[in-house]
N, C-alpha and C positions, 0 to 999 in steps of 0.2 A: 595301818601295816608301816613299815620303817623301813629305809633303803641307804644304803652308805653311798654317796655320790661317788663318782670315779674322778669329777673335777667338781671338788668342792666351793674351790674360791672363784669359780669362773662364773660371769653374770652375762649381763647383755654388755656386746662388745659396745668399743669407742664409736665405730660407726656407724650404728643403728641409732646411739644415744646422740649424738651429736646431729643427725639428718633428723629426729623427731624433734629436738630441740628446734633447728634453723625452723621445720613448719610449725611449731607451736607459735613461734615467735614471726612467721612470715619473713625469717631471711634468707638471703640470697647463700645457697648451697655449694661452696667449695668444699663440703668438707669429703665426702663420699666421692669414691673414684667413677664417677659414670658422667658420658655426655647428656648434655641438655638438648642436642641434635640429633635429628632424625637417622634409624640407619640408610645406607645408600638405598636408594628405590629399586636400582638394576639387582641388587642381591634380594630384597623384599620381594620381588618381581621372580627372580628365580625359584626361592622357596616354594611361592606360590605354585609355580609352574610344577616344581617335584609333587606338591601335593595334591596338585589337578591332574597328574599323570602316574598315580598309583604308590607314592612311595610314603606310604603310611601305616605299614605293618612293622614289626622289628629288623633292626638294621642289624648285619653279622655283629656279633660281640665285640669284636676289635673296630668296629667301624664300618661306615661303607666303603666299600674297595675305592670308587673314584675318590674319595676326600683323601685317604691315605696315599693314592697315589699322586694329588694334588701336593700334599706335605712331602714326601719324596721328593718329588721334583722341586719342590723348594728349598729343600736344604742342597741338592745337588746345586741349582742356581747360585745361593747365596755363600753357600761355602763349599762347595763342591767334594760333600760328603753325602755317603749312600746309607741310608735306613732302608732296610727291606720293608715296602708296605703290608708283605703277608705276615711278618713275624716279628717286627721292630716299631710298630707305630700302633697305637691304641687311641683311639676317642674315647674321649670322656664328657662326664657332665660338669663341664667347668675347669680351670684348671685346680683350683682345690678341691675339686673330689679326685684327680688323678693326685695331689699331693697328699690327700688322706691315704688312700687307696697303697701308696708306696711305703709311707709308714708304718701302716698296719701288714703289709707284708713281710716286711723284714724285721721291722723293731720289737723286741720279746722283753722279757722284764727284767730290769737294771743296765740294760744296751744305754750307750749314752752317742746321744745326738749333739753335734756343734751346731749352734744357731748364730748368726751375726745379729747383732742387736743395734739400733731398732729393728724390729724385722717386722713384718706382714703377719697378723695375729693368730694364722690357720696353723703356724707349724707347730709353735710349743703344747696347745692342748693335743693335738693329734699325736705326738711324741707320749704323754703324760696318759691319756686313754690306753694307751698298748703299752704301759709299764715301764716307758723307758725314763732316762733321766737326759732334761737339756742341759748343754754345758755352754753358757753364754757368752759371748766375746763382744763388750760394748765397744760400739764406734762411737766417736765424737765429732759433734758439729767444730768449724764447717765443712770438713772434708772427709769424713766418714771413713778415714783411711786405717785399711786392715795392719797391725801390727803381726808381722808373720813369726815372729819369735814366740810371742805370746800365743798364738796357732797350735806351736809344734808343742809347746809346752801342756797344753790341755789335751792332746791325745795320748791315748793309755791304751790297754789289753783290750778295755769296754768299748773304745769309740766305733760302733756300729755306722755310722753315718753322718756327713757335714752336709748342711743345707746353706746353698749360696743363692743370691738375688742380685742380677744387672739384667738391665736398669734396675737401682735401687728403689723398691718402696718402703719406707715412705719420703728418704733423702732426697731423690732423682740424681744420685750419682752412680757413675759405671765403674765396674771394673777394666783394669787395662792388662793387656796383654802381659806384663811381668806378674799381677796378680796370678792369673790364671798360671802361669808357669810355676807360681811357689807353690800351689795348691798342687799341681801334677807332682813336683817334687816331693811335698811331704805326705801324700796320699801313695806313694810309688811302693812296689813291694807291699802292701797292704791288703786287707778285704776291705776297706772302708768303701761306702758306696756314696757316691757324690748325688745331692739331688739338687739340679740346676732349674733354679725357678726364674724362665727367661720369657716371662707373659709380657714385656715391654720391648722385646726386641727389634721392634720394627720402628720405634721411636726413640731416637738417637739424634742428638744435634751437633753441629758445628763441625761438621765434616768426622766427626769420630768414629769408629767403625765398634761393633759388638761382637764382642768376645765370646762366643759360645764356646760352650766345654765341647761341643763336637769337634773343634777345630784342634784339640789335644789329641795325640792319639793315644795316652796312658789314659786321660779323662775321659775320652768317649768310652773306653772299655769298660769303665767303672759308672759310669752316671747315666742318670735318670734327666732327662729334660723335659721338662713342662710348660706348656702355652696354652694361650687363652684366644678363641676367634671373640670373644666378646670384645677383650680389649683391643684387637686390631682392626674389627669392624663395626663397632660403634653398638653394639647389642650385647651388654652384659645381660639383658634380661633372659637371651637365650640359653646359657650355661653351656656353650660348647667350646670344651678345648680339648686337649690331646697331650700324650707323651710319646716319648721315644727312647729307646734303649736299646743295648745288643741282645739279643733273642735268649740268651741264658738268663738276663733279668726281667725279659718282658714278661717270659713264661710263669714265672710266679707269679707276676703282676696281675696278670689275667687269671689264673685262680681265685685270686680274690676279688677281681672287678667282677667277676661272671656271678657271682652273688650277691652282691651289693649294688649293683647298676644294672649288669648285663648288657645294654644298650641304650642308646640316647636318640633323642629324636631326628627320626630318620630325614622328612622333608628337609630341616636344616643342615644337614649334613650333606645332600645332594647340591641341595643350594648353593651351599659356601663352594664345594667341588668344582660346580661350573663356573661360579663367580672368579675361583683364581685361576682358571684358565690363562687370565689377562694378567701376567705380574705386577702390573703398574695398581694392581689395586692394593697391595701392601709396601709396594718399592716408593710408592709418593707419600708417604705416611711419615718421614721423618721432616720434609718440609713442610706438611699441613701444620704439624702439631707446634715446628720451630714456630712456624708465624704467629701462634697463639701466644708461646713462650715471650717473645720478641715482645707483643704487642702490651700483653698483661706486664711486662716489667719495664716497660716503657713508660707505661700507665702510670706506675708507682715509682719512679726513680726520684721524685720528689718528695716521697713519705718518709717520714721515720725508721721505716724498717729496711734493715741492710738485709744484703742478701747476695749469694752467688748464682748466677744462672744454672740452673737447671741442665745436666746434661743427658739426661734421657728421662723415659717415663713421663708423664703429662703432669706432675706434681713440682711444685716451686715451694722449698722450705723459707720461711722468713723470719730473721733476728729481730725480736722485738724489746729486747736487753734496753737500750735506749729510750724508751717510753714507760715501763715499768719493770717494778721487782715480783710482780704478782709472779707465783706460779704457772704455767701453762695451762692447767687444767681451768683453773680461775678465770684466767685471760682469754680462753677461748670461749668459757660459757658468758664471759660478761661482753664479749665483740658479737655474738648472737643476742643477747636480751639489749643490750644497750645501744649495740652501732646496728644489727641487722645483717650480718655476714657469719659466716659457718666453716670453720677448719679445723684440724685435726692435730692434737698436743702431741708432740712425738714423745713424752716420757712415760705415756702408757702404753706404748709398744716399745720400753727399752726395758733394760736390766735394773732391778731394785727403782723403778720410776727414776731415775736419771734425768735431769731435768736441764737443757741447753739453752731454755726460753726460745725455743725456737716453735713455729706452727705451720702445718703443712697445708697449701691450699692446690685445689686440684681446677688447671686451667684450659681441661677439657671442655670448654664452654662457648657459648654463641660470643660474637663479637660484642653484643648489646650487653649482655652478662658480663664479661671483662670489664666493660668500661664502665658499667654499674657500681662494681665488686671495688674498682681502683678509686672510683669517686669517694668510699665511704674509708679506705685505708687511708685515702691520702687527709682526712679531717682528722685521723686520731692521734 
């Protein structure tokens, strides 16, 4: 039998490839974005408690109500913005599933979706498999600033969606208030949907403030916000996320969500809801991760790598242009095979494989791991 692939040029993603190579060569894995320290014991205990107290059947399709209330309370506390837990919040199987479902719900053949690159690798395939066309806007190291005149020039009658991501994976940069105001201005009086990937909203450094799409009145009316408890609470393997949107958008989202997921792991939802009763569980994360960033950067300050300190997320981009002229994929693979440390080359997440000679390193690791990694980087 012969079948025509809907994603003919898509193979194993770079995160899987680099992690597999790291395992093969017993390298320190700073490539894939997951912690190597445990999920909070209190949270684990609350999930076990939920499991032992009957939360083992289907959760409501939209998610456990206690968890949706906790999410709504968080938005009120952090941003003084309201989302109706009944109609405007849905729990998903991680943020990636929410992103895929949003795109599947609204993108049809020949619809255009603007994506800022380098970009997390789930955006473009989801657009393509639904018949849409991605319109890339390439950002450049070291600042990854948006040229808003370029964005305006790319908007057409076919533009259905704009996907944004701040704090940004992979660059560790953040959007400022002026960026959000420009986005609001460009999309005003259009039917464009904004998909705001905010999975690292609680990981912001140096006193900066997260500029959530919900803070801007016109953006909030047209935006989905996606988020991840896996990133927030150090348990990516649980695959629990959520999205928020105005009810007229969420109603359409749930029509699709109910037939490809319906609901996700119930005891985890209940445990997270109970854990979030203490806001410090997420309010303290900025400090927690800044300590790791600062430790990592202090340890490699005498290396030949150049960097601007990450402003958000738990990734640090390092410029290796003073070390070698190799392309980033080749250098990243050599670092694993020869030196025993794994990273992510940013060209594979960029338009036409644009290579700025930078690599992404994840610092959501134990202090011992970061010290061992720094010892390697300092010898290169």
